[in-house]
mmCIF file of the N, C-alpha and C atoms, coordinates in Angstrom:
data_MODEL
# 
_entry.id   MODEL 
# 
loop_
_atom_site.group_PDB 
_atom_site.id 
_atom_site.type_symbol 
_atom_site.label_atom_id 
_atom_site.label_alt_id 
_atom_site.label_comp_id 
_atom_site.label_asym_id 
_atom_site.label_entity_id 
_atom_site.label_seq_id 
_atom_site.pdbx_PDB_ins_code 
_atom_site.Cartn_x 
_atom_site.Cartn_y 
_atom_site.Cartn_z 
_atom_site.occupancy 
_atom_site.B_iso_or_equiv 
_atom_site.pdbx_formal_charge 
_atom_site.auth_seq_id 
_atom_site.auth_comp_id 
_atom_site.auth_asym_id 
_atom_site.auth_atom_id 
_atom_site.pdbx_PDB_model_num 
ATOM 1   N N  . MET A 1 1  ? 0.840   -1.167 0.000  1.00 0.00 ? 1  MET A N  1 
ATOM 2   C CA . MET A 1 1  ? 0.000   0.000  0.000  1.00 0.00 ? 1  MET A CA 1 
ATOM 3   C C  . MET A 1 1  ? 0.893   1.242  0.000  1.00 0.00 ? 1  MET A C  1 
ATOM 4   N N  . LYS A 1 2  ? 0.584   2.173  -0.865 1.00 0.00 ? 2  LYS A N  1 
ATOM 5   C CA . LYS A 1 2  ? 1.344   3.410  -0.954 1.00 0.00 ? 2  LYS A CA 1 
ATOM 6   C C  . LYS A 1 2  ? 0.421   4.573  -0.557 1.00 0.00 ? 2  LYS A C  1 
ATOM 7   N N  . LEU A 1 3  ? 0.867   5.362  0.388  1.00 0.00 ? 3  LEU A N  1 
ATOM 8   C CA . LEU A 1 3  ? 0.076   6.513  0.816  1.00 0.00 ? 3  LEU A CA 1 
ATOM 9   C C  . LEU A 1 3  ? 0.245   7.657  -0.167 1.00 0.00 ? 3  LEU A C  1 
ATOM 10  N N  . GLN A 1 4  ? -0.844  8.292  -0.496 1.00 0.00 ? 4  GLN A N  1 
ATOM 11  C CA . GLN A 1 4  ? -0.799  9.455  -1.373 1.00 0.00 ? 4  GLN A CA 1 
ATOM 12  C C  . GLN A 1 4  ? -1.480  10.607 -0.651 1.00 0.00 ? 4  GLN A C  1 
ATOM 13  N N  . PHE A 1 5  ? -0.779  11.716 -0.570 1.00 0.00 ? 5  PHE A N  1 
ATOM 14  C CA . PHE A 1 5  ? -1.305  12.882 0.125  1.00 0.00 ? 5  PHE A CA 1 
ATOM 15  C C  . PHE A 1 5  ? -1.592  13.986 -0.875 1.00 0.00 ? 5  PHE A C  1 
ATOM 16  N N  . LYS A 1 6  ? -2.685  14.660 -0.659 1.00 0.00 ? 6  LYS A N  1 
ATOM 17  C CA . LYS A 1 6  ? -3.033  15.813 -1.483 1.00 0.00 ? 6  LYS A CA 1 
ATOM 18  C C  . LYS A 1 6  ? -2.643  17.074 -0.719 1.00 0.00 ? 6  LYS A C  1 
ATOM 19  N N  . HIS A 1 7  ? -2.246  18.094 -1.441 1.00 0.00 ? 7  HIS A N  1 
ATOM 20  C CA . HIS A 1 7  ? -1.983  19.382 -0.814 1.00 0.00 ? 7  HIS A CA 1 
ATOM 21  C C  . HIS A 1 7  ? -3.323  20.021 -0.510 1.00 0.00 ? 7  HIS A C  1 
ATOM 22  N N  . GLN A 1 8  ? -3.564  20.275 0.749  1.00 0.00 ? 8  GLN A N  1 
ATOM 23  C CA . GLN A 1 8  ? -4.817  20.904 1.180  1.00 0.00 ? 8  GLN A CA 1 
ATOM 24  C C  . GLN A 1 8  ? -4.501  22.338 1.586  1.00 0.00 ? 8  GLN A C  1 
ATOM 25  N N  . LYS A 1 9  ? -5.023  23.304 0.840  1.00 0.00 ? 9  LYS A N  1 
ATOM 26  C CA . LYS A 1 9  ? -4.708  24.708 1.102  1.00 0.00 ? 9  LYS A CA 1 
ATOM 27  C C  . LYS A 1 9  ? -5.080  25.101 2.531  1.00 0.00 ? 9  LYS A C  1 
ATOM 28  N N  . PHE A 1 10 ? -6.217  24.614 3.029  1.00 0.00 ? 10 PHE A N  1 
ATOM 29  C CA . PHE A 1 10 ? -6.630  24.999 4.382  1.00 0.00 ? 10 PHE A CA 1 
ATOM 30  C C  . PHE A 1 10 ? -5.628  24.501 5.425  1.00 0.00 ? 10 PHE A C  1 
ATOM 31  N N  . GLN A 1 11 ? -4.978  23.351 5.176  1.00 0.00 ? 11 GLN A N  1 
ATOM 32  C CA . GLN A 1 11 ? -3.969  22.862 6.111  1.00 0.00 ? 11 GLN A CA 1 
ATOM 33  C C  . GLN A 1 11 ? -2.706  23.719 6.048  1.00 0.00 ? 11 GLN A C  1 
ATOM 34  N N  . ALA A 1 12 ? -2.314  24.100 4.843  1.00 0.00 ? 12 ALA A N  1 
ATOM 35  C CA . ALA A 1 12 ? -1.145  24.962 4.693  1.00 0.00 ? 12 ALA A CA 1 
ATOM 36  C C  . ALA A 1 12 ? -1.406  26.326 5.334  1.00 0.00 ? 12 ALA A C  1 
ATOM 37  N N  . ASP A 1 13 ? -2.621  26.852 5.150  1.00 0.00 ? 13 ASP A N  1 
ATOM 38  C CA . ASP A 1 13 ? -2.981  28.138 5.751  1.00 0.00 ? 13 ASP A CA 1 
ATOM 39  C C  . ASP A 1 13 ? -2.962  28.053 7.277  1.00 0.00 ? 13 ASP A C  1 
ATOM 40  N N  . ALA A 1 14 ? -3.444  26.953 7.821  1.00 0.00 ? 14 ALA A N  1 
ATOM 41  C CA . ALA A 1 14 ? -3.449  26.780 9.278  1.00 0.00 ? 14 ALA A CA 1 
ATOM 42  C C  . ALA A 1 14 ? -2.031  26.704 9.829  1.00 0.00 ? 14 ALA A C  1 
ATOM 43  N N  . ALA A 1 15 ? -1.159  25.975 9.151  1.00 0.00 ? 15 ALA A N  1 
ATOM 44  C CA . ALA A 1 15 ? 0.233   25.871 9.600  1.00 0.00 ? 15 ALA A CA 1 
ATOM 45  C C  . ALA A 1 15 ? 0.921   27.230 9.542  1.00 0.00 ? 15 ALA A C  1 
ATOM 46  N N  . LYS A 1 16 ? 0.667   27.994 8.482  1.00 0.00 ? 16 LYS A N  1 
ATOM 47  C CA . LYS A 1 16 ? 1.258   29.327 8.360  1.00 0.00 ? 16 LYS A CA 1 
ATOM 48  C C  . LYS A 1 16 ? 0.746   30.243 9.461  1.00 0.00 ? 16 LYS A C  1 
ATOM 49  N N  . ALA A 1 17 ? -0.547  30.142 9.788  1.00 0.00 ? 17 ALA A N  1 
ATOM 50  C CA . ALA A 1 17 ? -1.122  30.981 10.845 1.00 0.00 ? 17 ALA A CA 1 
ATOM 51  C C  . ALA A 1 17 ? -0.442  30.722 12.184 1.00 0.00 ? 17 ALA A C  1 
ATOM 52  N N  . VAL A 1 18 ? -0.156  29.470 12.474 1.00 0.00 ? 18 VAL A N  1 
ATOM 53  C CA . VAL A 1 18 ? 0.534   29.145 13.731 1.00 0.00 ? 18 VAL A CA 1 
ATOM 54  C C  . VAL A 1 18 ? 1.947   29.717 13.717 1.00 0.00 ? 18 VAL A C  1 
ATOM 55  N N  . CYS A 1 19 ? 2.643   29.576 12.602 1.00 0.00 ? 19 CYS A N  1 
ATOM 56  C CA . CYS A 1 19 ? 4.007   30.113 12.500 1.00 0.00 ? 19 CYS A CA 1 
ATOM 57  C C  . CYS A 1 19 ? 4.011   31.631 12.612 1.00 0.00 ? 19 CYS A C  1 
ATOM 58  N N  . ASP A 1 20 ? 2.987   32.284 12.053 1.00 0.00 ? 20 ASP A N  1 
ATOM 59  C CA . ASP A 1 20 ? 2.905   33.743 12.095 1.00 0.00 ? 20 ASP A CA 1 
ATOM 60  C C  . ASP A 1 20 ? 2.758   34.278 13.513 1.00 0.00 ? 20 ASP A C  1 
ATOM 61  N N  . VAL A 1 21 ? 2.227   33.472 14.425 1.00 0.00 ? 21 VAL A N  1 
ATOM 62  C CA . VAL A 1 21 ? 2.108   33.891 15.834 1.00 0.00 ? 21 VAL A CA 1 
ATOM 63  C C  . VAL A 1 21 ? 3.489   34.191 16.404 1.00 0.00 ? 21 VAL A C  1 
ATOM 64  N N  . PHE A 1 22 ? 4.494   33.466 15.942 1.00 0.00 ? 22 PHE A N  1 
ATOM 65  C CA . PHE A 1 22 ? 5.844   33.613 16.477 1.00 0.00 ? 22 PHE A CA 1 
ATOM 66  C C  . PHE A 1 22 ? 6.748   34.420 15.543 1.00 0.00 ? 22 PHE A C  1 
ATOM 67  N N  . ALA A 1 23 ? 6.148   35.255 14.705 1.00 0.00 ? 23 ALA A N  1 
ATOM 68  C CA . ALA A 1 23 ? 6.925   36.121 13.809 1.00 0.00 ? 23 ALA A CA 1 
ATOM 69  C C  . ALA A 1 23 ? 7.879   36.966 14.639 1.00 0.00 ? 23 ALA A C  1 
ATOM 70  N N  . GLY A 1 24 ? 9.118   37.043 14.208 1.00 0.00 ? 24 GLY A N  1 
ATOM 71  C CA . GLY A 1 24 ? 10.140  37.785 14.950 1.00 0.00 ? 24 GLY A CA 1 
ATOM 72  C C  . GLY A 1 24 ? 11.119  36.871 15.649 1.00 0.00 ? 24 GLY A C  1 
ATOM 73  N N  . GLN A 1 25 ? 10.724  35.627 15.883 1.00 0.00 ? 25 GLN A N  1 
ATOM 74  C CA . GLN A 1 25 ? 11.629  34.664 16.506 1.00 0.00 ? 25 GLN A CA 1 
ATOM 75  C C  . GLN A 1 25 ? 12.598  34.190 15.429 1.00 0.00 ? 25 GLN A C  1 
ATOM 76  N N  . PRO A 1 26 ? 13.895  34.428 15.598 1.00 0.00 ? 26 PRO A N  1 
ATOM 77  C CA . PRO A 1 26 ? 14.839  34.005 14.570 1.00 0.00 ? 26 PRO A CA 1 
ATOM 78  C C  . PRO A 1 26 ? 14.972  32.487 14.521 1.00 0.00 ? 26 PRO A C  1 
ATOM 79  N N  . TYR A 1 27 ? 15.292  31.988 13.348 1.00 0.00 ? 27 TYR A N  1 
ATOM 80  C CA . TYR A 1 27 ? 15.541  30.558 13.179 1.00 0.00 ? 27 TYR A CA 1 
ATOM 81  C C  . TYR A 1 27 ? 16.989  30.296 13.551 1.00 0.00 ? 27 TYR A C  1 
ATOM 82  N N  . LEU A 1 28 ? 17.192  29.423 14.499 1.00 0.00 ? 28 LEU A N  1 
ATOM 83  C CA . LEU A 1 28 ? 18.537  29.084 14.950 1.00 0.00 ? 28 LEU A CA 1 
ATOM 84  C C  . LEU A 1 28 ? 18.725  27.577 14.881 1.00 0.00 ? 28 LEU A C  1 
ATOM 85  N N  . THR A 1 29 ? 19.931  27.152 14.623 1.00 0.00 ? 29 THR A N  1 
ATOM 86  C CA . THR A 1 29 ? 20.274  25.739 14.672 1.00 0.00 ? 29 THR A CA 1 
ATOM 87  C C  . THR A 1 29 ? 21.239  25.542 15.830 1.00 0.00 ? 29 THR A C  1 
ATOM 88  N N  . PRO A 1 30 ? 20.707  25.287 17.009 1.00 0.00 ? 30 PRO A N  1 
ATOM 89  C CA . PRO A 1 30 ? 21.592  25.150 18.169 1.00 0.00 ? 30 PRO A CA 1 
ATOM 90  C C  . PRO A 1 30 ? 22.307  23.803 18.163 1.00 0.00 ? 30 PRO A C  1 
ATOM 91  N N  . SER A 1 31 ? 23.452  23.790 18.793 1.00 0.00 ? 31 SER A N  1 
ATOM 92  C CA . SER A 1 31 ? 24.133  22.515 19.001 1.00 0.00 ? 31 SER A CA 1 
ATOM 93  C C  . SER A 1 31 ? 24.134  22.265 20.505 1.00 0.00 ? 31 SER A C  1 
ATOM 94  N N  . TYR A 1 32 ? 23.922  21.046 20.868 1.00 0.00 ? 32 TYR A N  1 
ATOM 95  C CA . TYR A 1 32 ? 23.856  20.717 22.280 1.00 0.00 ? 32 TYR A CA 1 
ATOM 96  C C  . TYR A 1 32 ? 24.136  19.238 22.473 1.00 0.00 ? 32 TYR A C  1 
ATOM 97  N N  . MET A 1 33 ? 24.404  18.867 23.706 1.00 0.00 ? 33 MET A N  1 
ATOM 98  C CA . MET A 1 33 ? 24.625  17.466 24.060 1.00 0.00 ? 33 MET A CA 1 
ATOM 99  C C  . MET A 1 33 ? 23.293  16.889 24.521 1.00 0.00 ? 33 MET A C  1 
ATOM 100 N N  . MET A 1 34 ? 23.062  15.633 24.222 1.00 0.00 ? 34 MET A N  1 
ATOM 101 C CA . MET A 1 34 ? 21.836  14.991 24.650 1.00 0.00 ? 34 MET A CA 1 
ATOM 102 C C  . MET A 1 34 ? 22.180  13.785 25.508 1.00 0.00 ? 34 MET A C  1 
ATOM 103 N N  . ASP A 1 35 ? 21.474  13.655 26.624 1.00 0.00 ? 35 ASP A N  1 
ATOM 104 C CA . ASP A 1 35 ? 21.648  12.490 27.473 1.00 0.00 ? 35 ASP A CA 1 
ATOM 105 C C  . ASP A 1 35 ? 20.777  11.374 26.895 1.00 0.00 ? 35 ASP A C  1 
ATOM 106 N N  . LYS A 1 36 ? 21.403  10.344 26.351 1.00 0.00 ? 36 LYS A N  1 
ATOM 107 C CA . LYS A 1 36 ? 20.666  9.248  25.739 1.00 0.00 ? 36 LYS A CA 1 
ATOM 108 C C  . LYS A 1 36 ? 20.129  8.270  26.775 1.00 0.00 ? 36 LYS A C  1 
ATOM 109 N N  . GLY A 1 37 ? 20.553  8.392  28.002 1.00 0.00 ? 37 GLY A N  1 
ATOM 110 C CA . GLY A 1 37 ? 20.086  7.482  29.033 1.00 0.00 ? 37 GLY A CA 1 
ATOM 111 C C  . GLY A 1 37 ? 20.576  6.067  28.792 1.00 0.00 ? 37 GLY A C  1 
ATOM 112 N N  . ASN A 1 38 ? 19.923  5.109  29.387 1.00 0.00 ? 38 ASN A N  1 
ATOM 113 C CA . ASN A 1 38 ? 20.345  3.724  29.214 1.00 0.00 ? 38 ASN A CA 1 
ATOM 114 C C  . ASN A 1 38 ? 19.268  2.903  28.511 1.00 0.00 ? 38 ASN A C  1 
ATOM 115 N N  . THR A 1 39 ? 18.405  3.553  27.725 1.00 0.00 ? 39 THR A N  1 
ATOM 116 C CA . THR A 1 39 ? 17.304  2.847  27.079 1.00 0.00 ? 39 THR A CA 1 
ATOM 117 C C  . THR A 1 39 ? 17.625  2.403  25.659 1.00 0.00 ? 39 THR A C  1 
ATOM 118 N N  . LEU A 1 40 ? 18.793  2.787  25.132 1.00 0.00 ? 40 LEU A N  1 
ATOM 119 C CA . LEU A 1 40 ? 19.136  2.432  23.757 1.00 0.00 ? 40 LEU A CA 1 
ATOM 120 C C  . LEU A 1 40 ? 19.832  1.083  23.696 1.00 0.00 ? 40 LEU A C  1 
ATOM 121 N N  . THR A 1 41 ? 19.539  0.357  22.643 1.00 0.00 ? 41 THR A N  1 
ATOM 122 C CA . THR A 1 41 ? 20.255  -0.890 22.419 1.00 0.00 ? 41 THR A CA 1 
ATOM 123 C C  . THR A 1 41 ? 21.508  -0.585 21.612 1.00 0.00 ? 41 THR A C  1 
ATOM 124 N N  . PHE A 1 42 ? 22.355  -1.560 21.434 1.00 0.00 ? 42 PHE A N  1 
ATOM 125 C CA . PHE A 1 42 ? 23.589  -1.376 20.669 1.00 0.00 ? 42 PHE A CA 1 
ATOM 126 C C  . PHE A 1 42 ? 23.271  -0.950 19.238 1.00 0.00 ? 42 PHE A C  1 
ATOM 127 N N  . LEU A 1 43 ? 22.205  -1.470 18.653 1.00 0.00 ? 43 LEU A N  1 
ATOM 128 C CA . LEU A 1 43 ? 21.869  -1.146 17.270 1.00 0.00 ? 43 LEU A CA 1 
ATOM 129 C C  . LEU A 1 43 ? 21.370  0.290  17.118 1.00 0.00 ? 43 LEU A C  1 
ATOM 130 N N  . ASP A 1 44 ? 20.804  0.876  18.187 1.00 0.00 ? 44 ASP A N  1 
ATOM 131 C CA . ASP A 1 44 ? 20.289  2.245  18.125 1.00 0.00 ? 44 ASP A CA 1 
ATOM 132 C C  . ASP A 1 44 ? 21.393  3.291  18.168 1.00 0.00 ? 44 ASP A C  1 
ATOM 133 N N  . GLN A 1 45 ? 22.557  2.951  18.667 1.00 0.00 ? 45 GLN A N  1 
ATOM 134 C CA . GLN A 1 45 ? 23.601  3.934  18.933 1.00 0.00 ? 45 GLN A CA 1 
ATOM 135 C C  . GLN A 1 45 ? 23.994  4.652  17.654 1.00 0.00 ? 45 GLN A C  1 
ATOM 136 N N  . GLY A 1 46 ? 24.242  5.495  17.163 1.00 0.00 ? 46 GLY A N  1 
ATOM 137 C CA . GLY A 1 46 ? 24.593  6.131  15.928 1.00 0.00 ? 46 GLY A CA 1 
ATOM 138 C C  . GLY A 1 46 ? 23.410  6.640  15.126 1.00 0.00 ? 46 GLY A C  1 
ATOM 139 N N  . TYR A 1 47 ? 22.225  6.150  15.422 1.00 0.00 ? 47 TYR A N  1 
ATOM 140 C CA . TYR A 1 47 ? 21.050  6.587  14.662 1.00 0.00 ? 47 TYR A CA 1 
ATOM 141 C C  . TYR A 1 47 ? 20.145  7.474  15.516 1.00 0.00 ? 47 TYR A C  1 
ATOM 142 N N  . TYR A 1 48 ? 20.594  7.811  16.693 1.00 0.00 ? 48 TYR A N  1 
ATOM 143 C CA . TYR A 1 48 ? 19.758  8.559  17.639 1.00 0.00 ? 48 TYR A CA 1 
ATOM 144 C C  . TYR A 1 48 ? 20.043  10.044 17.505 1.00 0.00 ? 48 TYR A C  1 
ATOM 145 N N  . THR A 1 49 ? 19.066  10.819 17.057 1.00 0.00 ? 49 THR A N  1 
ATOM 146 C CA . THR A 1 49 ? 19.230  12.256 16.866 1.00 0.00 ? 49 THR A CA 1 
ATOM 147 C C  . THR A 1 49 ? 18.091  12.969 17.575 1.00 0.00 ? 49 THR A C  1 
ATOM 148 N N  . GLY A 1 50 ? 18.362  14.117 18.121 1.00 0.00 ? 50 GLY A N  1 
ATOM 149 C CA . GLY A 1 50 ? 17.319  14.895 18.779 1.00 0.00 ? 50 GLY A CA 1 
ATOM 150 C C  . GLY A 1 50 ? 17.354  16.333 18.325 1.00 0.00 ? 50 GLY A C  1 
ATOM 151 N N  . PHE A 1 51 ? 16.271  17.040 18.555 1.00 0.00 ? 51 PHE A N  1 
ATOM 152 C CA . PHE A 1 51 ? 16.158  18.435 18.170 1.00 0.00 ? 51 PHE A CA 1 
ATOM 153 C C  . PHE A 1 51 ? 15.647  19.215 19.372 1.00 0.00 ? 51 PHE A C  1 
ATOM 154 N N  . GLY A 1 52 ? 16.159  20.410 19.554 1.00 0.00 ? 52 GLY A N  1 
ATOM 155 C CA . GLY A 1 52 ? 15.715  21.240 20.660 1.00 0.00 ? 52 GLY A CA 1 
ATOM 156 C C  . GLY A 1 52 ? 15.058  22.509 20.160 1.00 0.00 ? 52 GLY A C  1 
ATOM 157 N N  . ASN A 1 53 ? 14.269  23.114 20.985 1.00 0.00 ? 53 ASN A N  1 
ATOM 158 C CA . ASN A 1 53 ? 13.643  24.385 20.655 1.00 0.00 ? 53 ASN A CA 1 
ATOM 159 C C  . ASN A 1 53 ? 14.556  25.528 21.070 1.00 0.00 ? 53 ASN A C  1 
ATOM 160 N N  . ALA A 1 54 ? 14.648  26.538 20.213 1.00 0.00 ? 54 ALA A N  1 
ATOM 161 C CA . ALA A 1 54 ? 15.440  27.719 20.554 1.00 0.00 ? 54 ALA A CA 1 
ATOM 162 C C  . ALA A 1 54 ? 14.702  28.507 21.632 1.00 0.00 ? 54 ALA A C  1 
ATOM 163 N N  . LYS A 1 55 ? 15.436  29.145 22.497 1.00 0.00 ? 55 LYS A N  1 
ATOM 164 C CA . LYS A 1 55 ? 14.812  29.985 23.513 1.00 0.00 ? 55 LYS A CA 1 
ATOM 165 C C  . LYS A 1 55 ? 14.196  31.203 22.838 1.00 0.00 ? 55 LYS A C  1 
ATOM 166 N N  . PHE A 1 56 ? 13.068  31.662 23.380 1.00 0.00 ? 56 PHE A N  1 
ATOM 167 C CA . PHE A 1 56 ? 12.426  32.853 22.836 1.00 0.00 ? 56 PHE A CA 1 
ATOM 168 C C  . PHE A 1 56 ? 13.315  34.063 23.065 1.00 0.00 ? 56 PHE A C  1 
ATOM 169 N N  . ILE A 1 57 ? 13.361  34.949 22.076 1.00 0.00 ? 57 ILE A N  1 
ATOM 170 C CA . ILE A 1 57 ? 14.092  36.194 22.262 1.00 0.00 ? 57 ILE A CA 1 
ATOM 171 C C  . ILE A 1 57 ? 13.265  37.103 23.162 1.00 0.00 ? 57 ILE A C  1 
ATOM 172 N N  . SER A 1 58 ? 13.904  38.003 23.868 1.00 0.00 ? 58 SER A N  1 
ATOM 173 C CA . SER A 1 58 ? 13.191  38.839 24.830 1.00 0.00 ? 58 SER A CA 1 
ATOM 174 C C  . SER A 1 58 ? 12.177  39.765 24.156 1.00 0.00 ? 58 SER A C  1 
ATOM 175 N N  . GLU A 1 59 ? 12.431  40.132 22.895 1.00 0.00 ? 59 GLU A N  1 
ATOM 176 C CA . GLU A 1 59 ? 11.494  41.007 22.189 1.00 0.00 ? 59 GLU A CA 1 
ATOM 177 C C  . GLU A 1 59 ? 10.184  40.288 21.870 1.00 0.00 ? 59 GLU A C  1 
ATOM 178 N N  . LEU A 1 60 ? 10.190  38.967 21.874 1.00 0.00 ? 60 LEU A N  1 
ATOM 179 C CA . LEU A 1 60 ? 8.986   38.201 21.570 1.00 0.00 ? 60 LEU A CA 1 
ATOM 180 C C  . LEU A 1 60 ? 8.306   37.837 22.886 1.00 0.00 ? 60 LEU A C  1 
ATOM 181 N N  . ASN A 1 61 ? 7.721   38.843 23.518 1.00 0.00 ? 61 ASN A N  1 
ATOM 182 C CA . ASN A 1 61 ? 7.066   38.644 24.802 1.00 0.00 ? 61 ASN A CA 1 
ATOM 183 C C  . ASN A 1 61 ? 5.570   38.396 24.587 1.00 0.00 ? 61 ASN A C  1 
ATOM 184 N N  . ASP A 1 62 ? 4.828   38.274 25.673 1.00 0.00 ? 62 ASP A N  1 
ATOM 185 C CA . ASP A 1 62 ? 3.394   37.984 25.586 1.00 0.00 ? 62 ASP A CA 1 
ATOM 186 C C  . ASP A 1 62 ? 2.648   39.039 24.788 1.00 0.00 ? 62 ASP A C  1 
ATOM 187 N N  . ALA A 1 63 ? 3.015   40.310 24.974 1.00 0.00 ? 63 ALA A N  1 
ATOM 188 C CA . ALA A 1 63 ? 2.328   41.392 24.267 1.00 0.00 ? 63 ALA A CA 1 
ATOM 189 C C  . ALA A 1 63 ? 2.555   41.289 22.759 1.00 0.00 ? 63 ALA A C  1 
ATOM 190 N N  . LYS A 1 64 ? 3.775   40.963 22.339 1.00 0.00 ? 64 LYS A N  1 
ATOM 191 C CA . LYS A 1 64 ? 4.084   40.828 20.913 1.00 0.00 ? 64 LYS A CA 1 
ATOM 192 C C  . LYS A 1 64 ? 3.367   39.617 20.320 1.00 0.00 ? 64 LYS A C  1 
ATOM 193 N N  . ILE A 1 65 ? 3.317   38.520 21.052 1.00 0.00 ? 65 ILE A N  1 
ATOM 194 C CA . ILE A 1 65 ? 2.615   37.329 20.571 1.00 0.00 ? 65 ILE A CA 1 
ATOM 195 C C  . ILE A 1 65 ? 1.132   37.633 20.419 1.00 0.00 ? 65 ILE A C  1 
ATOM 196 N N  . LEU A 1 66 ? 0.547   38.342 21.396 1.00 0.00 ? 66 LEU A N  1 
ATOM 197 C CA . LEU A 1 66 ? -0.868  38.718 21.301 1.00 0.00 ? 66 LEU A CA 1 
ATOM 198 C C  . LEU A 1 66 ? -1.101  39.632 20.101 1.00 0.00 ? 66 LEU A C  1 
ATOM 199 N N  . GLU A 1 67 ? -0.191  40.574 19.862 1.00 0.00 ? 67 GLU A N  1 
ATOM 200 C CA . GLU A 1 67 ? -0.290  41.449 18.693 1.00 0.00 ? 67 GLU A CA 1 
ATOM 201 C C  . GLU A 1 67 ? -0.259  40.624 17.402 1.00 0.00 ? 67 GLU A C  1 
ATOM 202 N N  . ASN A 1 68 ? 0.628   39.641 17.341 1.00 0.00 ? 68 ASN A N  1 
ATOM 203 C CA . ASN A 1 68 ? 0.710   38.774 16.161 1.00 0.00 ? 68 ASN A CA 1 
ATOM 204 C C  . ASN A 1 68 ? -0.579  37.979 15.966 1.00 0.00 ? 68 ASN A C  1 
ATOM 205 N N  . ILE A 1 69 ? -1.168  37.508 17.063 1.00 0.00 ? 69 ILE A N  1 
ATOM 206 C CA . ILE A 1 69 ? -2.433  36.767 16.977 1.00 0.00 ? 69 ILE A CA 1 
ATOM 207 C C  . ILE A 1 69 ? -3.537  37.672 16.441 1.00 0.00 ? 69 ILE A C  1 
ATOM 208 N N  . LYS A 1 70 ? -3.586  38.899 16.962 1.00 0.00 ? 70 LYS A N  1 
ATOM 209 C CA . LYS A 1 70 ? -4.630  39.833 16.503 1.00 0.00 ? 70 LYS A CA 1 
ATOM 210 C C  . LYS A 1 70 ? -4.449  40.176 15.020 1.00 0.00 ? 70 LYS A C  1 
ATOM 211 N N  . LYS A 1 71 ? -3.203  40.379 14.590 1.00 0.00 ? 71 LYS A N  1 
ATOM 212 C CA . LYS A 1 71 ? -2.942  40.655 13.166 1.00 0.00 ? 71 LYS A CA 1 
ATOM 213 C C  . LYS A 1 71 ? -3.405  39.495 12.309 1.00 0.00 ? 71 LYS A C  1 
ATOM 214 N N  . ASN A 1 72 ? -3.072  38.294 12.737 1.00 0.00 ? 72 ASN A N  1 
ATOM 215 C CA . ASN A 1 72 ? -3.423  37.105 11.981 1.00 0.00 ? 72 ASN A CA 1 
ATOM 216 C C  . ASN A 1 72 ? -4.935  36.908 11.954 1.00 0.00 ? 72 ASN A C  1 
ATOM 217 N N  . SER A 1 73 ? -5.596  37.161 13.069 1.00 0.00 ? 73 SER A N  1 
ATOM 218 C CA . SER A 1 73 ? -7.051  37.007 13.134 1.00 0.00 ? 73 SER A CA 1 
ATOM 219 C C  . SER A 1 73 ? -7.754  38.011 12.232 1.00 0.00 ? 73 SER A C  1 
ATOM 220 N N  . ALA A 1 74 ? -7.194  39.192 12.132 1.00 0.00 ? 74 ALA A N  1 
ATOM 221 C CA . ALA A 1 74 ? -7.802  40.229 11.280 1.00 0.00 ? 74 ALA A CA 1 
ATOM 222 C C  . ALA A 1 74 ? -7.721  39.862 9.810  1.00 0.00 ? 74 ALA A C  1 
ATOM 223 N N  . ARG A 1 75 ? -6.718  39.065 9.430  1.00 0.00 ? 75 ARG A N  1 
ATOM 224 C CA . ARG A 1 75 ? -6.548  38.668 8.017  1.00 0.00 ? 75 ARG A CA 1 
ATOM 225 C C  . ARG A 1 75 ? -7.454  37.509 7.637  1.00 0.00 ? 75 ARG A C  1 
ATOM 226 N N  . GLN A 1 76 ? -7.952  36.769 8.616  1.00 0.00 ? 76 GLN A N  1 
ATOM 227 C CA . GLN A 1 76 ? -8.731  35.581 8.330  1.00 0.00 ? 76 GLN A CA 1 
ATOM 228 C C  . GLN A 1 76 ? -10.158 35.965 7.907  1.00 0.00 ? 76 GLN A C  1 
ATOM 229 N N  . PRO A 1 77 ? -10.670 35.333 6.836  1.00 0.00 ? 77 PRO A N  1 
ATOM 230 C CA . PRO A 1 77 ? -12.060 35.590 6.445  1.00 0.00 ? 77 PRO A CA 1 
ATOM 231 C C  . PRO A 1 77 ? -13.011 34.962 7.439  1.00 0.00 ? 77 PRO A C  1 
ATOM 232 N N  . ASN A 1 78 ? -14.178 35.546 7.604  1.00 0.00 ? 78 ASN A N  1 
ATOM 233 C CA . ASN A 1 78 ? -15.170 35.000 8.551  1.00 0.00 ? 78 ASN A CA 1 
ATOM 234 C C  . ASN A 1 78 ? -15.941 33.868 7.937  1.00 0.00 ? 78 ASN A C  1 
# 
């Protein structure tokens, strides 16, 4: 069985709306160490990758996020 996905504009619009809430947050690729714990088997070692979230910049505070939400809401059709 092969899965086939259609591009759904409403899904793309929804994803963009969520991203627009955090407009102003720079995209960063941080490097960090990860504690793998003792749950990995020998075969998992080398294939284990993790991703972290960048810390919010101070300019992106609650007031700015609310402003972004209001801007985005104003653009949406009723």
